[in-house]
C-alpha positions in Angstrom: 48.2 25.4 78.1 46.2 22.8 80.4 46.2 23.9 84.0 45.6 21.3 86.8 44.2 21.9 90.2 44.0 19.8 93.3 40.7 19.3 94.8 41.0 17.1 97.8 43.1 14.2 96.7 41.8 14.4 92.9 43.0 16.7 90.2 40.9 18.8 88.2 42.0 19.2 84.5 40.9 22.3 82.5 41.1 23.0 78.7 42.8 25.8 77.0 40.4 28.4 75.5 42.8 28.9 72.2 42.6 25.3 71.3 38.9 24.9 71.5 38.4 27.8 69.5 40.8 26.2 66.6 38.7 23.0 66.9 35.4 24.7 66.3 36.9 26.6 63.6 37.8 23.6 61.8 34.4 21.8 62.4 32.9 24.9 61.0 35.2 25.0 58.1 34.6 21.1 57.3 30.8 21.5 57.6 31.0 24.3 55.0 33.0 22.2 52.5 30.8 19.2 52.8 27.7 21.2 52.3 29.4 23.0 49.4 30.2 19.4 47.9 26.7 18.3 48.5 25.5 21.1 46.5 27.8 20.6 43.7 27.2 16.9 43.5 23.1 17.4 43.5 23.1 20.3 41.2 23.8 18.8 38.0 23.1 15.8 35.9 23.8 14.3 32.4 21.7 12.7 29.7 22.7 10.4 27.0 21.9 10.8 23.5 19.6 8.1 23.6 17.5 9.7 26.6 15.2 12.2 27.5 14.9 13.4 31.1 11.9 14.5 32.8 12.5 17.4 35.7 10.1 17.5 38.5 10.0 20.2 41.2 8.5 19.1 44.3 6.8 16.2 42.3 5.4 18.4 39.7 6.8 18.2 36.2 8.5 21.5 35.3 11.0 20.7 32.5 12.1 18.0 29.8 15.8 18.0 28.9 17.6 16.2 26.2 21.3 15.2 25.9 23.7 17.0 27.4 24.9 18.1 31.1 22.3 20.4 32.7 21.8 22.1 35.9 18.9 21.7 38.4 17.9 22.4 42.4 20.0 20.5 45.0 19.2 18.3 47.8 16.2 16.7 46.0 14.1 19.7 45.4 14.2 18.8 41.5 14.4 15.0 40.8 15.4 13.8 37.4 13.7 10.8 35.7 15.6 9.5 32.5 13.6 7.7 29.8 15.2 5.7 26.7 13.3 7.2 23.7 15.5 5.6 21.2 15.4 2.1 21.9 12.8 -0.5 21.0 11.0 -1.9 23.8 9.4 -5.5 23.5 6.1 -7.1 25.1 5.6 -11.0 24.9 2.1 -12.2 24.9 1.3 -16.1 25.3 4.9 -16.9 26.2 7.9 -15.4 28.3 11.6 -15.9 27.3 13.9 -17.0 30.3 17.2 -15.6 31.2 19.0 -19.0 29.4 17.0 -18.2 26.2 14.2 -21.0 26.8 10.7 -20.1 26.3 8.0 -20.8 28.6 4.4 -20.9 27.2 1.6 -18.8 29.1 -1.5 -20.7 28.1 -4.1 -18.1 29.8 -2.8 -15.5 27.1 -2.4 -17.7 23.8 -5.4 -19.5 24.0 -8.1 -18.2 21.8 -11.2 -19.1 20.0 -11.4 -18.4 16.3 -14.2 -17.0 14.2 -15.2 -20.8 13.4 -15.3 -21.7 17.0 -12.0 -23.8 16.8 -9.5 -23.2 19.9 -5.8 -22.3 18.7 -3.0 -21.1 20.6 -1.2 -17.9 19.3 1.8 -16.3 20.6 2.4 -12.4 19.7 5.3 -10.0 20.3 5.0 -6.1 20.3 7.9 -3.9 19.9 7.1 -0.2 20.6 8.8 3.1 21.1 8.4 5.7 23.7 7.5 9.0 21.6 6.5 11.2 24.8 8.4 10.7 28.1 6.4 12.9 30.1 3.4 11.2 29.2 4.9 7.9 29.4 5.8 8.2 33.0 2.7 10.2 34.5 -0.5 9.4 32.0 -0.7 5.9 33.6 0.9 4.0 36.6 2.1 1.4 34.1 1.8 2.2 30.5 3.4 -1.4 29.3 0.8 -3.3 31.3 -2.1 -0.9 29.7 -0.3 -1.6 26.2 -0.3 -5.4 26.8 -4.0 -5.4 27.7 -4.7 -3.5 25.1 -3.1 -5.7 22.7 -4.4 -8.7 24.1 -8.1 -7.3 23.8 -7.5 -6.4 20.0 -5.8 -9.6 19.0 -8.8 -11.5 20.5 -11.3 -9.5 18.3 -9.5 -10.1 15.3 -8.7 -13.7 15.9 -12.5 -14.4 16.9 -13.6 -12.9 13.5 -10.9 -15.0 11.5 -11.5 -18.6 10.3 -8.6 -21.1 12.0 -7.3 -21.8 8.6 -6.1 -18.2 8.2 -4.9 -18.1 11.6 -2.6 -21.3 11.2 -1.7 -21.0 7.5 -1.6 -17.8 5.1 -3.6 -15.3 7.0 -1.1 -14.1 9.7 0.1 -11.2 7.6 -3.5 -9.7 7.5 -4.0 -10.6 11.0 -0.9 -8.7 11.8 -1.9 -5.7 10.2 -5.5 -5.4 11.4 -4.4 -5.8 15.1 -1.8 -3.1 14.6 -4.2 -0.9 13.1 -6.7 -1.3 15.9 -4.1 -0.9 18.7 -2.9 2.4 17.2 -6.5 3.6 17.0 -6.9 2.8 20.7 -3.6 4.3 21.4 -4.7 7.8 20.5 -7.6 7.7 23.0 -5.2 6.3 25.9 -2.5 9.0 25.1 0.2 7.3 26.9 3.1 8.4 24.9 4.0 5.1 23.2 3.9 4.4 19.6 3.6 0.7 18.0 6.7 -0.3 15.9 5.4 -3.8 15.0 3.4 -6.5 16.1 4.3 -10.2 15.1 2.8 -13.4 15.3 5.7 -15.5 17.0 3.8 -18.8 16.4 0.4 -20.3 16.3 -0.8 -23.9 16.6 -4.1 -26.1 17.0 -4.5 -27.1 20.4 -4.2 -31.1 19.8 -1.6 -33.1 18.0 -4.2 -34.6 15.6 -5.4 -31.3 14.6 -1.9 -30.2 14.4 -1.1 -33.0 11.8 -3.8 -32.2 9.9 -3.1 -28.6 9.3 0.3 -29.6 8.8 -1.0 -32.0 6.0 -2.8 -28.9 4.4 0.2 -26.5 4.6 2.3 -29.1 2.8 -0.1 -29.6 0.2 -0.3 -26.0 -0.4 3.3 -25.6 -0.7 3.5 -28.5 -3.2 0.7 -26.8 -5.0 2.9 -23.5 -5.0 5.8 -25.9 -6.3 4.4 -27.4 -9.2 2.9 -24.0 -10.2 6.3 -22.3 -9.9 7.6 -25.2 -12.0 4.9 -24.9 -14.6 5.7 -21.0 -14.7 9.4 -21.8 -15.3 8.7 -24.6 -18.0 6.5 -21.3 -19.8 9.4 -19.3 -19.5 11.7 -21.6 -21.2 9.1 -22.5 -24.0 7.7 -19.4 -24.6 10.7 -17.9 -26.7 10.5 -21.1 -28.7 7.1 -21.0 -29.3 7.2 -17.3 -30.3 10.1 -18.2 -32.8 8.3 -20.8 -34.3 5.2 -18.7 -34.7 7.1 -15.9 -36.1 8.7 -18.4 -38.7 5.1 -19.5 -39.5 3.9 -16.1 -40.1 6.9 -15.1 -42.3 6.5 -18.1 -44.5 2.7 -17.6 -44.7 3.4 -13.8 -45.6 6.1 -15.1 -48.1 3.5 -17.6 -49.7 0.6 -15.1 -49.8 3.1 -12.5 -51.2 4.1 -15.4 -54.0 0.7 -16.1 -54.4 -0.3 -12.6 -55.1 2.8 -12.2 -57.4 1.7 -15.2 -59.4 -1.9 -13.9 -59.8 -0.7 -10.8 -61.0 1.5 -12.2 -63.7 -1.3 -14.5 -64.7 -3.5 -11.4 -65.0 -1.1 -9.8 -66.8 -0.5 -12.5 -69.4 -4.2 -13.3 -70.0 -4.7 -9.6 -70.6 -1.8 -9.5 -72.8 -3.1 -12.7 -74.6 -6.8 -11.1 -74.7 -5.4 -7.9 -76.3 -3.8 -10.3 -79.3 -6.7 -12.3 -79.4 -9.2 -9.1 -80.1 -6.7 -8.0 -82.6 -6.8 -11.3 -84.7 -9.2 -13.7 -83.2 -9.0 -16.8 -85.6 -5.2 -16.9 -85.6 -4.9 -16.6 -81.9 -7.5 -19.5 -81.5 -5.4 -21.7 -83.6 -2.4 -20.7 -82.1 -3.8 -21.4 -78.4 -5.2 -24.8 -79.9 -1.7 -25.9 -81.0 0.1 -24.9 -78.0 -2.5 -26.9 -76.2 -2.1 -29.9 -78.2 1.7 -29.8 -78.2 1.5 -29.3 -74.1 -1.0 -32.4 -73.7 1.0 -34.5 -76.2 4.6 -33.6 -76.0 7.0 -35.4 -78.5 4.4 -37.1 -80.6 4.2 -36.0 -84.5 0.7 -35.1 -85.6 -1.1 -34.4 -88.5 -3.8 -31.9 -88.7 -6.6 -32.1 -91.2 -8.7 -28.6 -91.9 -10.2 -29.9 -95.0 -13.6 -30.2 -93.6 -13.8 -26.3 -93.0 -14.3 -25.4 -89.3 -13.7 -29.4 -88.1 -10.0 -29.8 -87.4 -8.7 -33.1 -87.2 -5.8 -34.2 -85.0 -4.4 -37.6 -86.4 -1.0 -39.3 -84.9 -0.6 -41.3 -87.7 3.2 -41.9 -87.1 2.4 -43.4 -83.9 -0.3 -45.6 -85.6 2.6 -46.8 -88.2 4.9 -47.5 -85.2 2.2 -49.6 -83.7 1.6 -51.6 -86.8 5.4 -52.3 -87.5 5.4 -53.8 -84.0 
C-alpha cells in the first residue's frame, strides 16, 4: 500500500515495492512474447507454384527454393527474393502500350535503315522466360534492359542487310527467325538467366504516305496474283478428273481399235493362208473360182456369159444387158 509523509506543508507519496515488481514482471513477459512473435513471423516464407525463391544470407546467395512453405533465419539475416519463372515476360521495341490500351510510338527505337538504304519504321515485341532466377537477379543490374539493348542491336543488323521489300511485305518471318537466332547466340555469352520465347514484328511501315501507298499497291498486286493462281489451281483440280476420264476413254477406244485391227489382220492372214493352201492343191480351178467371185462382187445382179473358146482368153459378155438396152 502507498504510504504518505509530510515534509513541511507538502505530502510525499511512496510506491509499494510489491506492485513495482509485478509491473516489471508483466513488461518482461510482454517483451518475451513480442520477441517470440517476431521470431515466428520472420522465420518462414511461402513460394507459389509459379515462382522460385532465391535466399540470401547477409547479402550472399545461399539457397534456391521452389513452391511450398520454407523456414529461414529471422530478423533479416536471410532475405527472400521471389522470381516468376512460369510467366511470359514482354518487351516492346518501337512503341509502348499505355494503361488505357492505346499505343504510343517511339521513333528513336523504330526508325531503321534497310540494306538498300531506305528508311523504315519497324516495331517489335519480344517474349521471354526466366530460366535461372539467381542469374536473373545477380548477373546484371537490369537483365531486361540488357536484353532490350541486345535485341535492338541484332534487329538493326538484320534490317540493315535486308531489302525494304522484304521488311514491308513477305520477308517478315525470315527476319524474325534471323533476329531470334542471333539473340539466342548472344544470350549464351551474357548468361543473364533468360530464354527467348518468341520475337515478332508488330508493324512495319515506310516513313512517308507516298511510299506507304506504293508499297500497299505492290502488296495488293501480290495478293491479286495469289488469288488468280489459287483460282487457276482450283479450276485445274475441277477439270483434271474430266480430262483424265476423257483421256482414259480415248486410250480404251484406241486399244479396242488396235485389238480389232489386229484380229482382223489375223483373220485375213488366216483366210489368205487357207486360200493359198487350196491354190497350191489346184491352181487352175482356184484361179477360175477367184476370178468368178471377183466378177460377181464387181457386177452384182448382172447376168454374164463367159466365153472360153479361145483358149486362155476369157471373154465376159453382158449380153442380156445389151439386149435390154436395144429393146428400149
